Structures are given as structure tokens and as C-alpha cells.
N, C-alpha and C positions, 0 to 999 in steps of 0.2 A: 842827387848824386852824392856819394862819400858817406852815407847813412850806413847804420848796422844793417847786413842784409841776411846773415844767417849765424845762427848759434849751435854749437856743438856742446851736448853735456855727456861727460864720461859715465859709463855704466858696465856692470859686469853681467847683469841678468836682464835680458831684453823683455820676456815675460813679466818680471817684476817691476821694470821701469815703466813699461807701457801700461800696465794695470795702474800703477800709482798716478801718473800724470794724466791718463784719460779719465780715471775716476775722480781725481781731485779737482782738476782743471778744465776738463772736457777737451783735451787736446786729441786730434785725430792722428793716430800713430800708424804708420805702414812699413811693411818690409820693401826693400828694393831687391828684385830678382838678381841674383848674381853676387850680391854683396852681403857675406855671412856676418861682417862686423859692424854693420851700420843699420839703422832705422831712422826714418824720417819723423818729424811731428810737425803739425801745424796748429797753432792755437786758434780760437775764435777771432781773436783780432791780434794784429802785431806780427812781429818776425817770427818766421819757423826756423826749423833746423833739423838736427839729428842726434840720436844719441849712438855713441860709439864706444867699442870696446878698446879701441887704439889708444885712448887718452886714460889718465888715471885722475881721480878727484884731487884737486889741489889741497895742501894742507891748509887746516882751518885758518891760519893767519896769512895766507898767500893767495895769489891769483886774482884773476877778473871775478867781481861779484854781480851776479844777475839778480834782478827784481822782477816779479811778476805782478802786474796790476790786477788788483781785485776790488770788488766793491765792500767787502765785509770780511776784515782780517780775522776777526773771533770764529765766523763760521768757517772760514778757511782753515783754521788752526785745529778745529774739531776733525774735519775731514782728512787733514794730514795726519793727525794721530791715529784715526780708524784706519787708514791706509797704510799704516806702517812707518810712516815719517816720525820725525821727533821735533817738536818746538823747542828752540834754545833761546829765544828772545821774545819776551812778551810784546804786545801791541805798545809801540813807543811814538809819542808825538813828536813831529818836526814843526816848530811853531811857525804859523802863518801858510803851511805847505800842506801837511797830511800827517800820515801815520807810517810806521814801517815795523815790521818783525823779521824774524830769521827761523828757518828750519833746516833741518838735515833730511834729505830725502832718503829713499830706500837703498841708494847707491853709495852714501856718504858724503854727497855734495852739499855745501852751505849754499842755500838759495833764499832771497829775501822776498817777502810781500809788501807792497806798496798800497796805500789807499788815500784818496782825498778826504 
């Protein structure tokens, strides 16, 4: 109880955001009949959520920051660039913990990658 149960990611183009996240991270993306401003996503592991047109991406220096667990940051960075995203921070070590990097998705959201 009291854990994170749902995440919403702002977007303006459902087809573009669905193609990006399903292509890069293998997320299953679905439309909900009767909800024109919302799509759901479910990653292979972890918390799912939705893409919404009702929210706007936070300015780069504000807002909650989301990290996606990956096994190989460099491989994901290549997929991100190929899919139309932009890597904004290279793979950076977190001593004794793992690594992280940051990218901007096709909707302008800043998202982090994390690996052990």
C-alpha cells in the first residue's frame, strides 16, 4: 500500500508517443474507447500509466522526474535517437549504485534512464 500505482506522461501526438515508447521500450499502448484525450501504457515490468493531452510537459528545471530501468543505457540511447528522441545527458555513474542518463522524448518530456 501507498506505493506509486500509475504514471501520466503529457503528450500532444498519440501516434508519435505510442510509436516512440512501444518501439524503444516495448511498452504496450492502448486506446480507451470514449476517451479521446488519453491512452494507456503498460511496460513489460513495473508501474503502468497513461499518455494524456490534458497535461503539458514540465519546464526542464521543474516537476517530478521519472526514470526507466534498462539493462544497457548506451543501447537505449541509440534507440531513443533513432525513434526521434534526444539524449541530453550521457551515461553517468552513481558510485556504488549504478548509472543514469537523461533524454527528451518526442513530446518534450525529460525522462531518465537507470541501470545497475
